[in-house]
Backbone as a chain_set.jsonl record, in Angstrom:
{"seq": "MAEVKYRKSIKRLEEVIEKIENEDIDIGALAAYEKEAVNLIESCQKRLKKAEVEVKKVVDGFKSGSDKS", "coords": {"N": [[75.068, 85.346, 79.314], [74.095, 86.931, 81.394], [75.963, 86.268, 83.288], [78.257, 87.557, 82.383], [77.52, 90.246, 82.679], [77.217, 90.244, 85.429], [79.824, 89.717, 86.294], [81.114, 91.991, 85.245], [79.818, 93.938, 86.731], [80.642, 93.286, 89.335], [83.382, 93.695, 89.046], [83.431, 96.452, 88.49], [82.325, 97.386, 90.879], [84.361, 96.697, 92.661], [86.323, 98.44, 91.707], [85.166, 100.926, 92.296], [85.008, 100.789, 95.089], [87.721, 100.697, 95.673], [88.497, 103.245, 94.794], [87.07, 104.835, 96.598], [88.276, 104.108, 98.979], [91.016, 104.655, 98.581], [91.526, 107.13, 97.4], [91.786, 110.678, 97.595], [89.016, 112.263, 97.674], [86.427, 114.617, 96.844], [83.414, 115.536, 98.626], [81.166, 115.493, 96.968], [81.896, 113.788, 94.838], [82.325, 111.514, 96.331], [79.732, 110.948, 97.224], [78.537, 110.322, 94.776], [80.009, 108.039, 94.018], [79.282, 106.385, 96.122], [76.528, 106.076, 95.679], [76.604, 104.781, 93.186], [77.89, 102.422, 93.956], [75.972, 101.295, 95.688], [73.896, 100.839, 93.853], [75.135, 98.965, 92.159], [75.569, 96.856, 93.958], [72.909, 96.184, 94.616], [72.015, 95.361, 92.096], [73.66, 93.111, 91.639], [72.83, 91.494, 93.76], [70.176, 90.981, 92.993], [70.624, 89.491, 90.665], [71.93, 87.268, 91.741], [69.911, 86.237, 93.376], [68.017, 85.562, 91.447], [69.441, 83.558, 90.091], [69.638, 81.721, 92.167], [66.949, 80.974, 92.482], [66.511, 79.749, 90.001], [68.311, 77.578, 90.141], [67.195, 76.232, 92.296], [64.746, 75.442, 91.162], [65.661, 73.595, 89.262], [66.901, 71.671, 90.915], [64.69, 70.878, 92.448], [63.191, 69.781, 90.399], [64.754, 67.564, 89.726], [64.542, 66.169, 92.139], [61.778, 65.626, 92.278], [61.557, 64.05, 90.024], [63.095, 61.825, 90.724], [61.598, 60.828, 92.764], [59.54, 59.519, 91.569], [60.424, 57.047, 90.868]], "CA": [[75.135, 86.782, 79.196], [73.924, 87.485, 82.738], [77.224, 86.057, 83.99], [79.164, 88.62, 81.966], [77.076, 91.467, 83.343], [77.511, 90.096, 86.85], [81.271, 89.883, 86.449], [81.426, 93.399, 85.013], [79.308, 94.685, 87.876], [81.536, 93.022, 90.465], [84.653, 94.381, 88.758], [83.209, 97.894, 88.668], [82.141, 97.607, 92.309], [85.705, 96.661, 93.242], [86.987, 99.686, 91.319], [84.549, 102.014, 93.058], [85.44, 100.649, 96.487], [89.132, 101.087, 95.727], [88.558, 104.705, 94.69], [86.584, 105.4, 97.857], [89.242, 103.824, 100.043], [92.395, 105.056, 98.314], [91.696, 108.442, 96.795], [91.323, 111.862, 98.306], [87.951, 112.772, 96.805], [85.525, 115.561, 97.5], [82.168, 114.948, 99.119], [80.27, 115.273, 95.828], [82.334, 112.57, 94.158], [82.095, 110.413, 97.263], [78.305, 110.633, 97.173], [78.273, 109.671, 93.485], [80.563, 106.682, 94.099], [78.467, 105.613, 97.053], [75.278, 105.747, 94.981], [76.927, 103.773, 92.181], [78.164, 101.169, 94.669], [74.689, 100.752, 96.151], [73.193, 100.321, 92.667], [75.826, 97.749, 91.723], [75.286, 95.806, 94.946], [71.514, 95.761, 94.426], [71.954, 94.632, 90.827], [74.279, 91.801, 91.848], [71.954, 90.717, 94.644], [69.045, 90.525, 92.186], [71.104, 88.417, 89.78], [72.185, 86.088, 92.577], [68.611, 85.697, 93.803], [67.44, 84.924, 90.263], [70.182, 82.317, 89.873], [69.249, 80.814, 93.242], [65.62, 80.459, 92.15], [66.665, 78.831, 88.87], [68.964, 76.366, 90.636], [66.201, 75.531, 93.127], [63.801, 74.796, 90.242], [66.329, 72.423, 88.681], [67.064, 70.677, 91.984], [63.352, 70.361, 92.755], [62.811, 68.934, 89.267], [65.452, 66.287, 89.902], [63.971, 65.483, 93.303], [60.459, 65.091, 91.946], [61.788, 62.995, 89.047], [63.609, 60.633, 91.392], [60.544, 60.324, 93.642], [58.631, 58.698, 90.76], [61.038, 55.722, 90.671]], "C": [[74.977, 87.449, 80.561], [75.211, 87.354, 83.532], [78.223, 87.16, 83.642], [78.789, 89.92, 82.666], [77.39, 91.41, 84.826], [78.999, 90.331, 87.094], [81.688, 91.341, 86.252], [80.972, 94.254, 86.191], [80.209, 94.508, 89.091], [82.864, 93.755, 90.264], [84.504, 95.882, 88.982], [83.031, 98.224, 90.149], [83.496, 97.621, 93.016], [86.473, 97.947, 92.927], [86.463, 100.864, 92.137], [85.008, 101.968, 94.509], [86.889, 101.092, 96.632], [89.275, 102.612, 95.659], [88.128, 105.358, 95.996], [87.635, 105.254, 98.946], [90.597, 104.503, 99.825], [92.588, 106.455, 97.759], [91.161, 109.544, 97.701], [90.284, 112.525, 97.401], [87.048, 113.723, 97.579], [84.194, 114.878, 97.819], [81.174, 114.666, 97.99], [80.607, 113.996, 95.082], [82.1, 111.358, 95.045], [80.637, 109.979, 97.234], [77.95, 109.901, 95.874], [78.794, 108.24, 93.485], [79.725, 105.8, 95.018], [77.16, 105.178, 96.393], [75.514, 104.654, 93.936], [77.17, 102.415, 92.837], [76.874, 100.513, 95.144], [73.924, 100.146, 94.986], [73.823, 99.023, 92.169], [75.542, 96.586, 92.668], [73.869, 95.281, 94.768], [71.356, 94.937, 93.154], [72.522, 93.224, 90.978], [73.413, 90.916, 92.738], [70.755, 90.171, 93.879], [69.451, 89.369, 91.28], [71.357, 87.132, 90.561], [70.884, 85.432, 93.016], [67.943, 84.966, 92.635], [68.123, 83.588, 89.99], [69.808, 81.285, 90.927], [67.891, 80.174, 92.956], [65.706, 79.441, 91.014], [67.3, 77.51, 89.309], [67.981, 75.553, 91.468], [65.183, 74.806, 92.246], [64.4, 73.516, 89.665], [66.458, 71.32, 89.718], [65.715, 70.061, 92.336], [62.846, 69.441, 91.642], [63.48, 67.575, 89.341], [64.864, 65.489, 91.051], [62.622, 64.865, 92.958], [60.569, 63.982, 90.901], [62.28, 61.72, 89.683], [62.576, 60.047, 92.343], [59.604, 59.387, 92.893], [59.145, 57.277, 90.603], [60.606, 54.736, 91.718]], "O": [[75.66, 88.432, 80.85], [75.528, 88.214, 84.353], [78.949, 87.64, 84.512], [79.659, 90.617, 83.188], [77.784, 92.415, 85.419], [79.375, 91.067, 88.006], [82.515, 91.862, 87.001], [81.668, 95.185, 86.595], [80.503, 95.473, 89.795], [83.398, 94.359, 91.194], [85.365, 96.508, 89.601], [83.539, 99.242, 90.619], [83.742, 98.469, 93.874], [87.186, 98.477, 93.78], [87.238, 101.695, 92.611], [85.356, 102.998, 95.087], [87.246, 101.776, 97.592], [90.082, 103.196, 96.382], [88.748, 106.32, 96.449], [87.854, 106.17, 99.738], [91.255, 104.885, 100.793], [93.723, 106.92, 97.658], [90.214, 109.35, 98.464], [90.633, 113.259, 96.477], [86.925, 113.639, 98.801], [83.905, 113.783, 97.335], [80.422, 113.694, 98.059], [79.721, 113.215, 94.734], [81.717, 110.293, 94.559], [80.34, 108.785, 97.221], [77.149, 108.966, 95.885], [78.114, 107.328, 93.014], [79.489, 104.626, 94.731], [76.74, 104.031, 96.541], [74.723, 103.719, 93.815], [76.715, 101.385, 92.338], [76.709, 99.301, 95.012], [73.362, 99.058, 95.112], [73.112, 98.088, 91.8], [75.302, 95.463, 92.224], [73.649, 94.07, 94.769], [70.643, 93.933, 93.141], [71.93, 92.257, 90.498], [73.284, 89.717, 92.489], [70.357, 89.025, 94.089], [68.718, 88.39, 91.141], [71.035, 86.04, 90.094], [70.774, 84.206, 93.023], [67.375, 83.888, 92.81], [67.455, 82.598, 89.69], [69.676, 80.101, 90.617], [67.708, 78.975, 93.163], [65.053, 78.398, 91.058], [66.862, 76.44, 88.885], [67.937, 74.327, 91.36], [64.797, 73.677, 92.55], [63.732, 72.485, 89.588], [66.158, 70.16, 89.434], [65.615, 68.846, 92.504], [62.162, 68.451, 91.904], [62.857, 66.552, 89.055], [64.706, 64.272, 90.952], [62.353, 63.715, 93.305], [59.751, 63.062, 90.898], [61.924, 60.631, 89.232], [62.671, 58.871, 92.695], [58.943, 58.551, 93.509], [58.378, 56.385, 90.241], [61.032, 53.581, 91.692]]}, "num_chains": 1, "name": "protein.A"}
């Protein structure tokens, strides 16, 4: 489920970036898009960090299991 949210967040971030780069928007809309982009980036970074921690736990578990042999 986290993967789906991550993918949706990345897709939305790409859409926001495209709007910022390709559309003639007023400063108010630009500020809103920028804020949304920052929130999406932070959300994705948190998910990636969480996944990194989980992978590290699994790898460490394998390492400690193989050390017992």
